[in-house]
N, C-alpha and C positions, 0 to 999 in steps of 0.2 A: 417124860415127852420124848427125850432123846432116845430112849430104849425103844419106844414105840416106832420111831422112825427107822431105827436100825432093823427091826423086825420086818418092815415093809419092803419087799423087794420087787421092783418094777421091771419087767422084761423090755428088751430093746424095742420089740415091735409096738408094745403098749405105750412106751415112752414116744415113739414116733407119732402115733395117733394122737396122743395128748398134744404134741407140739403143733400138729397140723390143726387141731381144733382151736387151740389158742391163737395161732396166726389167723385163722378164719374169723374168729371173734373180733380180733384186732382189726381186721380189714373192714368187717361190718360196722364196727364202732367209728372207724375213721371216715367212712362215707355217710354216716348218719348225722343228722343235725341235732341229736338229743343233748341232754344236760351232761352227758358223759364227755362231751367234746372237749371241754377245757383241759383238765389234767391229763386225761387219757391221751389227747393229741399231743400234749407235751412229752409224755413218755414215749409214745410211738416216734415223734420227731427226733428225740434223743437217740433212739435205737436205730432207726431207719435212715435218717438223713446221711450219716456218715457212710453208710454202705452205698447209698444212692450216689453220693459224691464220688466215691471210689470207683463205682461202675462207670460213671460219666467220664471221669479222668482216664479210666482204662480205655474207654471207647474213643476218646479224643486222641490218645496216644496211638492206638492201632489205626485210626483214621489218618493221622499225621504220617505214620509209617507207610501206610499204603500209598498215600499221596507222594511221599518222598521217593518211594520205590518207582512210581510212575514218572516222576520228574528225572530220576537218574537214568531210566531207560530212555526218555525223550532227549536228554542231554547226550547220552552216548550215541544215539542215532544221529543227532545234529553234529557231534563231533566227527563222526565217521564221514558224514556229508561234506563238512568243511575240509577235512583231509583230502578227499577226492577232488573238491574244487580247487585246493591249492595245488595238487599234482597236476591237474588239467591246465591250470594257468601257468605253472612253471614250465610245462611242456610246450605250450603255446608261445610263451615268452622266449624260450630257447629257439624255437623255430623262426620266430620273428627276428630275433638277433642274427641268426644264421643268414636269413634272406636279406636282411639289411646289409650285413657284411658283403654278402654276394653281389648286391646291387651296387655297393660303393666300388668294388673291384671292376665290375662290368662298366661302370661309368668312367672309371680311370682309363680302362681299356679304349673306350670310345673316344675320350679326350686324346688319348695318345695317338689313335688311329687319325684323328682330325689334324694332328700336327704334321703328319707326313702323308698328305693326300696324293702325292705323286707316286706312291708305291702300292702295289697290290699286296693284300695280307690275308692269312688264314689264322683264325683264332684257335688255340689248343689248350688243353689242360695238362697240368703237370701230374704224372701218374706214378712216378718213382724218382729216387735220387740216391746218390752215393751216400754212405754213412757219414755221419757229422752234422754239425750245426748249419753249415752253408750250403747252398745250392750251387756248388761248383760244376758238378756234372749231373744232369738229370734227364729224364725220359718224358716225352710228351705223347699224347694220344692221336697223332696225326703222322701219317707217312706218305709213301709214294702213291697210294691210292687217292690222296688229297692234294697231290701236286707238290709235295714237299721233296727237296733234294739237299744234298750235301752242299755246304758253304752258303746256305741261306741265313741271312741275319735274323736274329730273334729280339724283340723288344718287350718291355713290360715295365710297369711301376714308374713311368716317366722317362725312361731312356733305354740305352743298349743293354741287353742281357748277355748275349753271346752269339754262337754260331753253330749250325747244324753240322755234326761230324759223321753221323751214320744214320741210315734209314732202313725201315722195313716197310711192308705194305700198310701197317696200321699204327706204326710207331716211329719215333726218331729220338736219337741222342743229341743233346745240346751241351756243348762245353762253354762254360760262362767265362766272362772276362776276368773273374777273381781267381780262376784256377791257376795253379802254379805254371802250368804248361802254356798259358795264353800270353800272347804278345800281339799288339795291334799298333798301327800308326794312327796317331791322333794329332790334333792341333788346337791351338787357342782360337776360339771362335771369332774374337774381335781382330786378330792380326794374322791368322793363318800360319803362325809359326808352329813348326811340327815338333813332335815328341814321340818317344815310344812308351806305351803304357803296358806294364807287366802285371800279370795276376800274382797275388801274394796272399795265401791263406793266413799266414802269420800276422800280417799287419791288418787283415780283415777283422781280426779280433778287436781292433781299435776302430773299425769302420772304415778303413782306407786301402787302397792299392797304390802301387808305385809308379812314377813316371821318371824318365831320364832323357838325356840328349836334347833338351829343350834350349833352342836359341832364342834369346830374349834380349837383344841389343838395346832396347829402348826401356827396359826394366818396367814394363806395363803389368807383368803377371804378379798377382797378389792373392791373398786368400779370398776365396769366393769367385775367382775367374773361371768362365765357362770353358769346358773342354768338350770338343766333338770329334768324330771320326774324320780323318783327313782325305783328301782327294787322291793322295798317292798310295792308299792302302790297296792291297791286292785282293782282298776278300770282303772288307767291310765297305758298305755303301757310304757315301760322303755325307757329312752333316748330321749323323745321329748322335744325340746327346750321350756322352760318357759320364760326365760327373762335374764336380767343382774342385778347384785346387784348394787344399787345406793346409799345405806347407810347401814352401819353395826355398831352395838354398843354392849357392853356387858350388860347382864341382871343384876338384882340385886344379884343373886347368884354366879355370875362370872363363872359359869360352861357352860352356853350356851350364844348364841348370838341372836339378833333380828335385824331387819331392814326393808329396802324396796327394791323392785325389780321393774325394768322397764319391762313390758311384751314385748315380741318379736312381738306379733300381734298388729295391729292398731284396737282398740276397738271403734273407732268413725266411721270408714269407712269400714264395712264388707259388701262386695257384693257377692262374691263367696267363698266357703269353700270346703275342702276335708274332707269327712267322711271316717275314717279307719274302714274297715268292719271287721277287726280282733279283737276279744275280749281278754282281759287280762285274761290269764289262771291262775286261782286260785283253791284252793281246793273246794271252794263253787260252781264254775260254771263248774268244770271238772267232778263232780260226776253225 
């Protein structure tokens, strides 16, 4: 018998036809309700079901992959949208913070303006300054075209800032009271005892400027005492807030006192100022 099988040679195309016939027969048998259904169905189930399950699993995997790909695309689009929303919100928040800060500064200027209703004022913005941390000398965006002149007093941040030293048509230079070249006559608000206030950029690193030649016979000057410009100042208007005493000590002659003052204005962050257009009336400028 084995020799007989060895002699039989089936060509590939004939084998393919035989397999097709067998498969067709199996399919017909599967759908028939004849007596062959029992054992034949069992054989077919054994052969076909694993293949069907494999096909189903492959289809499920491919479906899951396609669904996952669509989900990744959707998440990517959503992520880009969220990034844009975050960027928009950040920009809006920055603008809001800047507007809020500007509003606070303008409210402070308005309050300062109301403290000195007897004087006429022009609001100006700082557009340049000398190098360094402090606004010791700076430039504002108002000049002679706006009625600004030399020796006009400048206030901001709660008190005196300095004085106009030079003007152009659309700009002016201001020297502040903390500049090393600055000297002004001031007084104790409660007693009118006078002193000389001198700018000092070295002590400003500690937040103070100097005062000297204070006559304080009743020893009323202590830390926190209010200092304003005096009535005998030649260029500064009377009663402008300079700052508050932070340290006081007797000099060597024991007749006068010296010490330091914390300025009322913030000389690190000057953005807007008020220029008082009234000049101090003295014998020199009234003639």
